[in-house]
C-alpha positions in Angstrom: -17.5 20.5 23.3 -16.4 20.2 19.4 -16.8 16.8 17.6 -14.3 15.7 15.8 -15.8 14.1 12.4 -16.4 15.2 8.6 -13.6 15.8 6.6 -11.3 15.0 9.5 -13.3 11.4 10.0 -13.5 10.7 6.6 -9.7 11.0 5.9 -9.3 9.0 8.9 -11.3 6.1 8.1 -9.6 6.1 5.2 -6.4 5.8 6.4 -7.4 3.0 8.9 -8.7 1.5 5.5 -5.5 2.3 4.6 -3.5 0.0 7.1 -5.1 -3.1 6.1 -5.3 -3.0 2.3 -3.3 -4.9 0.2 -0.5 -2.4 -1.4 -1.1 -4.2 -5.1 -4.7 -4.1 -5.7 -6.2 -0.5 -7.2 -8.4 -0.3 -3.7 -5.1 1.5 -2.3 -4.8 4.1 -5.2 -8.6 4.9 -4.3 -7.9 5.6 -0.4 -4.9 7.4 -1.0 -6.6 9.6 -3.4 -9.4 9.7 0.0 -6.5 11.1 2.1 -4.7 13.3 0.1 -7.6 15.2 -2.0 -6.2 17.6 -3.8 -2.6 17.0 -3.1 -2.8 13.3 -4.8 -0.1 12.8 -8.0 -1.7 9.9 -10.3 1.0 7.5 -10.2 -0.1 4.3 -11.3 -1.7 1.8 -9.9 1.2 -0.7 -9.7 2.8 -0.4 -6.3 6.8 -1.6 -6.3 9.2 -1.1 -3.6 12.1 -1.9 -5.9 14.9 -0.1 -4.5 17.1 -1.0 -7.9 13.8 0.8 -9.9 15.0 4.1 -8.4 11.0 5.0 -9.2 9.5 6.9 -5.7 6.2 7.3 -5.4 5.4 10.6 -4.9 2.6 10.0 -2.8 4.4 8.0 -0.1 6.2 11.1 1.4 2.5 13.3 0.8 0.8 10.2 2.9 3.3 10.2 5.9 3.0 14.4 6.3 -1.0 13.8 5.8 -1.4 11.0 8.4 0.8 12.7 10.7 -0.8 16.5 10.4 -4.4 14.4 11.1 -3.1 12.6 14.3 -1.5 15.9 15.3 -4.9 17.9 15.1 -6.6 15.3 16.4 -4.7 14.9 19.7 -4.8 18.8 20.1 -8.7 18.7 19.4 -8.8 15.7 22.2 -6.5 17.0 24.7 -8.4 20.6 24.3 -11.9 18.8 25.1 -12.8 17.4 21.6 -15.1 14.6 21.5 -15.1 12.0 18.8 -17.1 9.3 18.1 -16.1 5.5 19.2 -15.5 4.9 15.3 -13.6 7.6 15.0 -11.6 6.8 18.1 -10.8 3.3 16.6 -9.8 5.2 13.3 -7.2 7.8 15.0 -5.7 4.6 16.7 -5.2 3.3 12.9 -3.7 6.4 11.5 -1.4 6.6 14.8 -0.3 3.2 14.2 0.0 3.9 10.6 2.2 6.8 11.6 4.5 4.4 13.7 4.9 1.4 11.3 4.0 2.9 8.0 7.1 5.9 8.9 10.1 3.4 7.9 8.7 2.7 4.3 8.0 5.8 3.8 10.8 7.5 5.3 13.6 4.8 3.2 11.4 5.5 0.0 11.5 9.3 0.4 15.3 9.3 0.9 16.0 6.9 -2.5 16.7 10.1 -4.4 16.4 13.9 -5.0 13.0 15.2 -5.6 13.1 14.7 -9.1 12.5 11.0 -9.0 16.2 10.5 -10.2 17.8 7.8 -8.3 20.9 8.6 -6.6 20.1 5.1 -4.7 22.0 2.4 -3.1 24.0 0.9 -6.5 25.8 4.1 -6.9 26.6 4.9 -3.2 27.8 1.3 -2.9 29.7 2.3 -6.0 31.0 5.0 -4.3 32.1 3.6 -1.0 33.9 0.5 -3.2 36.0 3.2 -4.9 37.0 4.9 -1.6 38.1 1.9 -0.3 40.4 1.3 -2.9 
């Protein structure tokens, strides 16, 4: 029976902390770094969900993918007889919660524009829709 801990446990602990973290404090960036490791892209300490700004944090879709991967891996290990400490089980539940509740924000942010970071966002789409109605 394999034990779920180490790097996976550390990443799950960071995800659990992220679910309770104020997104406007520097701690959020440190947690994102712990979760994403080398996939983290320095983006700045200020977080904004302003649709009109057209700026998309490149770490949001990466976080979603990483957490979904962690959850799937742990689920498979548990299904195959893996063991988790009480703490890791708690972190796993929080990671599942993140996947379920955070998916609306990350999917919304990742849809706003092309991967280059430019925005084809809501104002331009609204203008095109209004033009078609004329």
